C-alpha positions, 0 to 999 in steps of 0.5 A, spaced: 858 216 112 862 215 106 866 221 102 868 222 095 875 223 093 873 229 089 869 232 095 876 231 099 880 234 094 876 240 093 875 241 101 883 241 101 883 246 096 878 251 100 883 251 105 890 252 100 888 256 095 889 264 097 885 267 091 878 269 093 875 266 087 871 259 088 876 253 087 871 250 082 867 252 076 863 250 071 864 251 064 859 255 060 860 254 053 863 248 049 871 249 049 876 247 045 882 242 046 886 249 047 881 253 051 876 252 057 870 258 058 867 260 064 863 266 064 860 265 070 866 265 075 872 267 070 869 273 067 872 279 070 871 286 066 873 291 072 878 295 071 882 291 076 882 285 072 889 282 071 891 277 065 896 274 070 891 272 075 891 264 074 897 264 070 901 258 073 896 254 076 893 248 075 886 246 072 883 239 073 877 236 070 874 230 067 873 231 060 867 230 055 870 224 051 868 217 051 871 214 056 872 221 060 879 222 061 882 226 067 885 232 064 891 236 068 894 242 065 898 248 067 894 255 065 898 259 060 894 265 059 888 268 062 883 272 058 878 276 064 874 279 059 871 272 056 873 268 062 877 263 058 883 259 060 888 257 055 893 251 057 900 250 056 899 244 052 892 241 049 887 237 053 886 230 051 879 232 049 875 239 049 871 240 055 864 240 054 859 245 057 857 244 064 863 241 066 866 242 073 873 244 073 878 245 079 884 250 080 890 248 084 894 254 086 900 251 090 901 244 088 900 239 082 893 235 083 897 229 083 901 231 089 895 233 093 891 226 091 897 223 094 897 227 100 890 224 101 892 217 100 898 218 104 893 220 110 888 214 109 894 209 109 896 212 116 889 212 119 887 206 123 880 204 125 877 198 129 876 192 126 874 184 127 876 178 124 877 171 125 883 168 128 885 162 124 890 157 122 888 158 114 892 162 110 888 168 107 882 164 111 879 171 113 879 173 105 882 179 106 888 178 101 887 183 095 892 180 091 891 175 085 886 170 088 889 164 084 895 165 088 892 163 094 886 159 092 886 153 087 882 154 081 883 147 078 877 143 081 871 146 077 870 151 082 872 159 080 874 163 086 873 171 086 874 176 092 867 179 092 863 184 096 856 182 095 855 178 101 860 180 107 860 179 115 867 181 117 872 185 114 872 188 107 870 182 102 868 174 102 870 169 097 865 167 091 866 160 089 862 159 082 861 151 080 863 149 073 861 142 075 857 139 080 861 139 087 866 144 084 870 147 090 876 151 091 882 150 097 887 154 100 894 153 096 898 153 103 896 147 107 895 147 115 900 143 119 897 138 124 899 133 129 895 126 129 890 126 135 889 133 136 882 136 136 880 141 131 875 147 131 873 148 124 868 153 121 865 157 115 860 162 114 857 161 107 851 165 104 848 159 100 843 162 096 840 155 095 846 152 091 849 148 096 854 150 101 859 145 103 865 145 107 870 139 107 876 138 112 881 134 107 887 130 110 892 132 105 897 127 107 892 121 106 888 124 101 881 123 104 876 127 107 876 127 115 869 131 116 864 136 113 858 140 113 853 143 108 847 147 108 842 149 102 838 155 105 837 161 102 842 166 106 847 165 111 849 159 115 854 157 119 858 150 118 861 148 124 864 142 127 870 139 131 874 133 129 880 129 131 886 129 126 887 122 124 893 117 125 898 119 120 895 126 118 900 132 118 897 137 113 890 139 112 886 144 108 879 146 107 875 145 101 869 150 100 864 147 095 859 149 091 854 143 090 850 146 084 853 146 077 853 153 075 851 156 082 855 160 087 857 160 094 860 166 098 864 164 104 865 170 109 871 166 112 874 159 114 877 158 120 881 152 123 883 152 131 886 147 135 882 146 141 889 145 146 893 150 143 893 157 146 899 161 142 897 163 135 901 167 130 897 174 130 893 176 123 897 179 118 893 186 119 895 186 126 902 187 126 903 192 132 901 189 139 899 196 141 893 195 136 890 189 139 884 190 143 881 184 145 879 177 143 872 175 143 868 168 141 861 168 138 858 161 139 854 158 134 846 158 134 841 153 133 841 147 128 839 149 121 833 144 119 832 144 112 833 138 108 840 135 107 843 140 112 849 137 116 853 140 121 850 147 119 847 152 124 844 159 125 849 165 125 852 167 131 846 168 135 849 169 142 852 175 145 860 174 145 864 172 150 870 176 152 877 172 152 879 176 158 887 174 158 890 175 151 897 177 151 902 178 146 909 177 144 913 181 139 919 179 136 922 185 132 926 181 127 922 174 127 919 171 121 913 172 125 913 179 128 907 178 133 904 172 137 898 172 141 897 168 147 890 166 150 888 165 157 884 159 155 884 154 149 879 156 144 872 152 144 868 156 139 870 160 133 875 166 135 875 173 133 881 178 134 878 186 135 884 191 134 886 197 130 887 196 123 892 201 119 890 204 112 884 205 109 884 203 102 887 208 097 882 212 092 883 213 085 877 215 081 873 221 083 867 217 085 871 213 089 869 213 097 872 212 103 869 211 110 874 215 114 872 221 117 872 227 112 874 232 116 880 228 119 883 226 112 882 234 110 886 236 115 891 231 115 892 232 107 892 239 108 898 239 113 902 234 109 901 238 103 904 244 106 909 240 109 911 238 102 911 245 099 917 246 104 919 251 109 916 257 107 909 254 109 912 251 115 907 255 119 901 253 115 903 246 116 904 246 123 897 249 124 893 244 120 897 238 124 895 241 130 888 241 128 889 234 125 892 231 131 887 234 136 881 231 132 885 224 131 883 219 136 888 219 143 891 212 141 893 215 134 901 217 134 901 225 132 903 227 125 910 229 125 912 236 123 919 235 120 921 238 114 924 232 111 923 234 103 923 241 101 921 243 094 916 247 091 910 244 086 
């Protein structure tokens, strides 16, 4: 179950704020750029009411502007008889009635958000992605797409999440002309005479998905596969590297002008090779779980289908012997050694470090919300300094108790000691 960013923030505040007032409130009247009014939560006409109660704390809310802007302001004055808070500097826009706001007692909201994202960056989760010699063949790179994929052949590449089988995204290729294609800008080195295993799952939407293995050295097509089905199809073939060919690359083609094809990944393996560079997301050998192969299904029978099959319909075969070799300061820090050379598309199962960072309130994470909350609260108290060492230790113990056994425990060293 996914958890929103603002839900995590408020869960942390519930544990960190000491004042018995709710950590959030809702404005009951339209304020001004210099005031926020909440007579339901903030108004206090009792003899014990104190105008100093919330002074020095932070407010955080999304205002009523277009577009809505996050406002973070320190509270300058509090009028308990009217339930009014006045910020030290004016809001960007006046908070309208019905706006939810937060009170942050101890830590600036930006730093609490950083604690949540720092914990997300440290957590690991199990993933399965292809083992491939193609640069960014798993489509997981999050940088500028045209840094890795060519856009000069009437095919516009774009990372997309609409149709995905493995990982976080696929590569959408939109054709600006018939047979428009993209290709990885880094070629794959090969040796003449060796046998290659080439595959790519493609969501074609009847627009024509074609996978071409291209001989870069001799500027010639080696082999191809294509399908015109609605939905997913696996393009798969083996081929022998031609004489005089020393570099190849896959072309991901959208046949129909104006159409789009979604490529989940593209794989190239060498049938006689057992040692491969570890995928970039798997940099530590203790995160390796196993390697599995997914044999392809029956042939697609639609018109013009060639080297096209149903997706991985058979159960996976466990590659029982997968060893790792680590070079701490090597260009390639980790390599995988297979017990047997691959004969089908091969995938690596392992622990992947780092959930995506959150930014907007509505952003969501698939990480366990309780685990993230406990870790973020422990980290926030640690960053507040030695005065909160007991609280930091308490929440770190809860966090480590909830964390999977293979995860390293959170350290409690008080490296940074400053308030607010």
